[in-house]
N, C-alpha and C positions, 0 to 999 in steps of 0.2 A: 361757885356754884361745881363740885366734885366732880366729875365724870366716873358714873358706874356705870357698866355694862352687866348689864339683865336680859337671859335668855332664855327665851320662850317655846316651850315645846307644845305647837300644833298638831292635831291629827283628828282630820275632819274626814267622814268618809261620804262621797254621793251618789248618790241612783245614776246609772249611765244617763248622757242626754232622751235614748227615744223611750226612756220611766222617768222622767223629772217629776220629783216631787217635792212640796213646800219642805225648805231647808230648816232645819231646827235645831239650834244648839242645846247641846246638853247643860242643866243646870247650873251656873258658876261658872258656865266654862270660858277658857281664853277668846277675845275677841277673834275673829279671824284675819289672819296676813292679807296683806295686799295681794299676792299669788294664790291667794285661794280663794280669794274673793272673784278675780282675773278669770281663775280655771271651771268658778260657778256660773261666771257671766256669760263663759263660754256654751257651757253646758245648757245653759237657756238657751243662747240665741239657738243650738243648733236646736233645743226640742220647737221651735218655732216664736221663742216672746223677738217681741211684745207681744204680737196679732194673736196667735196658735197656740197659747195657752190659757190657762184655767185666771181668774180673776185675783186666784192667790200668788199665782208666781208671777203673774202680771204688776203684783206690786213689790214683791218680792224684785223681780228686774230694776223698779221705777229704782229703790232702794241702792240697788247695786249701781246702778250708773253715776248715782248720785253720789255713793262714798268712794267710787270711782273718778267722781271727776271726768266722766265723759263730760261733760258739758253740750257738744256737738247733738251729739244723741237725746239728753235731754231736751235741748232748746227747740229739738224737729219734734219732739212728741205733743212738748205741752202747746206749742204751735198748731200742729195736727186739733190738738182737743181742743183750744181754744177757738176755732175756723169752726168745727164742729155746727151747725146751722141746730137754733135754737137752744144750746148749750147756755143754763143760767151761771155756770162760774165765768164766762167772759163778761159777766157784769161787774166782777169783785176785780179791784185798785191791784189788790195784792197778786195775783193770777199774773197781768199784765208785767206787773214789776219783777217778778218771777222769771216771766221770759225773760225779758231783756237785761238781767241779770246775767242768765245763760248766755245769752250771745254776748254779751262784752267779756263775760271770761273768755268765750273763745278767741280772743286773739283779735287784731284787726280787722281780720275780714268779715269778723262779726256785728263790726259798726252800724254797718245801718241800720239793721233791722233791731239793733238794740234801742238804737233811737227812735224808731217805726212803735216798739211796744213802748217806751216811756211817754211818747206822745199820745198812744192811747190810751194812758195810765190818766194822761192828763185830760183826756178830753172827759172821761170815765168826774174826773173830780182835779179841777184846774187846779187848786190851790195844794194839791198834794205835796206835803215838803218832801217824802222819801223819793216822791215821784221826781221833783225839780230837784233834787243832790241828786242824784242818777245822772239825770240828763248834764248836769253841769261835773261831774264829774268824766261824762263821758265827752264834752270838750276840751276839757283838760288835760285826757290822755290824748286828743288829738291838734292840742296846742293851743288850742281858740282859747287863749285864755279871758277875755272879754266876755265873750260868751257866757265861758265858765264862770265867772265872776256873778256874770249876769243872774244865772239862776242858783247859784247858791244862796245870793241876796234876797229872790223872790223866796227859798227855799226856808231860811231863815227867820223872814217876815209872818211866814207860816207857822213853825215850829224856832222860835230863838235857841232851842235846846238840840237842835237837830245835830248829831254826832258827825256823819260824813258832811254839810254843809259846812261845820265849824273847822272840819282838819280839810277840807279844800280849801278855803278861805285862807286859812291860817300858810298853807303854804305856799298860796300864792303871794303873800305879802312875803316870802325870800327873795324872791324874783325883786322887787322894791327893794331891798337889803333892809328888811324888820328881821332880824335874825331874832330880837329879843323877846318879842312878843309873840312871835311865832311859837317861842318853845314854849313861855308861859304858858299859850293856849293847852298843848297841847299836853302838856303837865297838867293843866287844869280839867282835862278831861277824864283823865285816871280809864278807872275800867270800861267809862261807856267808848270809850277809842280801838277796846282790845277787837269789837267785830270786824275793824277794820286794818288790824296791823297788817299785814300786807296791802291793801290799798294804798295804805301811809307810808310804810319804807317804797313801795315803788316809786312813789311822788314825789317824796323826798331828796332821792336820789337822783332823780332827774331835776329837780328845783335848784339842790347843794352844786349839784356839777353846771348846773348855767349860770348859777351867781359865783363859782369860781374860775369858768371861763371869761365871765367879763371882768373878771377882777374884781372878783367883790367884796367891800370894805366894811369895816366896822371900827369904831374906838378900841381900842388898846384898856380893856378894863375885865378885870376878873368875872365880872356878870355877863357882859361879854362870851368871854371864851367859854365859859360854863356854859352859855346856852347853846353856842355852838357845837360846845361836845356832845350836847343832849339829843340834839337833834342828829349830829353824824352817828351819835351812838343806834336812834329809832331805823336810820338807814343803813343799817348794818355795816358800818364801818367804824370797828371798833380801833383799831390801831392809830386811824385818826385821831377820832373820839380822846384816848387817851392823852393825844399828842395837843389837843386843845385845852384838856381839863389840867396840863404838869402848866400850860399858861397862866393857865387861868388860878392855881395853888402860887403861881412864882410870883404872882401879880399880890395876890392876900395866902399867903401861909397860913393864917389859923384857919380857913377856912376848913371845918371837919366834913360837912359835909361833902366837898367837894376830892377831899382825898377819899372818903367811904366808896365815894360814885367809882373813885380808879379801882380801891382796890377790888371793886364788882365787878368790872370791867376784864383787868388781871385775871380774878380764880376762873373770869368764861372764857378764857383762854388758854388757861391754864397754867400760869405764872406767879406760882405758888410764891416763891422770894420775894416779887415785885408786890404782890399781893399783902405780902405783911407787911412790908417797907410802908406800903402808902397803909394802913394799921396803927401801925404806929406812930407814924406822922397825925395822923386823926386823932389819937391816945393821948401826944402830947399835947395836942393843942385842945382833943378838952374831954379830959380821964373820963369823965360822967356819961358810960355810954356803956353800960351793963349789956346790952345785945351784942356791939361790937366787941370790948372784951369776952365775950362768948366767944367771937365765932373766931376773935384771933390765937383764941386757944386750941381752938381745935384744927383749925392750921396748925399750927406750932407742932403739938400731936402729930398730921400727917407728914408734917417735913421730917421730923423724927423718925418716924417710921419707912417712910420713904427714898428720904435723902432729899438735899434741891434741888431748885429746878423747877421739872414742872410735874403735872400730878401722873400719876401710873396710868 
């Protein structure tokens, strides 16, 4: 993956805070930058949001605090709304899940309120798989692994395809040394795991660190080292992942899939020459890879243009 710098020029004019009006981008305008959103948030706040503004500006304010990831403000508003007497939205499990997730994302100080929100969701629907999985994730983060495993199990009893529960259960297996099956589970989930990429990365980092700290061990096979490499990659440890993958192809040099994996990681960190070498090894073991052949050709063109080493 070659890094390309794209410059976007944004020009957004706002009304003054005392005369705040709904913010509307012109048709096909580029999305606002984070600084644009922060400026607009400050304008709305100065104009009285979230309480002393029109319904339209209130909705805009809600969108801004979510896009800016101001989870504490989002949680406070949700909590006030759900606790209003007679509010029918308080009967919807999804709203309590949203409240719990907002508190969860505020960090450790939101743990208790997150647990309360998830528990409330379960009073409305005791077998709700997402509520059980989120509660399991909360226990997981707190280091209460037995409780986490229990909640994940109950979530999977309600919904065997629940992605978060499958991810959490798989990650817990790392602590038991089951690297191979954890990696397989995450690979099998595919796109279903994408909404939880951040959570997965954080849980994997913690689990892999604990595994290594306690002298984690697995059989010296290409399959195990490949699985370990893929988990390291998912946790964001690319250099360690490359080392593990190289051990795998040392044991089984004919694994073109692992050579391609190494090449992909080298590209991501900008090591073009090493990526080409990995593709060379892959095509030597399996010449019938048209897509890899094309990628290698493009890589050679880039190297010819910019010279060896890293991407420009």
